[in-house]
N, C-alpha and C positions, 0 to 999 in steps of 0.2 A: 546657662550652656556655655559652653568652651568660646574662648573668643577665637572664627578657625580664622587664618592671614591669605588668601587667595592671589594665586599669582597674576602680575600684570598680563595676562595670555590667556587670565579668564581660568573658570577651575573647570576641570576634566569630569568627565561624565561619571565617573565616579564618587570623582568630592563635591558633583550636583545630587548623588542619590543617596550618601550619605547624612548632605548639609536639609535635606527634603525625608528622609525620615524618624534622624531625632527632631525634626519640626514637627512633622503629624504623630507621634510620640509625646511631644510636650502638651500638644491638644489633649490627645487623650486622658494621659495624667489628670492635666487640670483640670476635664468637665467628670472624670472620675469619682476627683477631690469635690466638684465643687457638687455632685451628688450625695455622697456621702456629709456632704457638711449643712448638704443641703437650702446651697445659697445657687439660689434661680438665678439671682446678675451674673456672678461668674459659670451657671451654667450655660449662659445666652453667651456670653463674650467667646466662651472656647466653642460654641456651635455658630456664631454667624465667621470664626476665624474659618472656621472649616471652610462651609460655605465659602471662603474667599479661594481658600485649599482650591473648593471642587474647580470654582470658576477660573483660576488659573492654569491649570493641568484639567482638561477636557479629558486627554485621554489616558489616565491614569485614574484608578481605583479612588472610589465615591468617599472621598473624612466620614462624607454626612454620614452613608448608610451605616459604616464603625459606629459613630453615637448614634445610631438608631438601633443597632443590635446592641447595643452594650443599654440605650435606656431599657429594650424589653428584657432583656434582662433582668437587671434589679425589679422589674414589676409583677 
């Protein structure tokens, strides 16, 4: 993930949205890579991170639901 410089007055709404989207995409990518490799520990780590993200953004879309859907597609 590239280094982002955040201005001293804080990030704008657009910058926050871009950071969140990048983080969410990274968790999904890590989860899929772990699933393909059969790495249960890495998959668990991605799921745990998704739960923490969901807790910090209760009004947003649930990342754990996205991972569950991906898990069901693979089954």
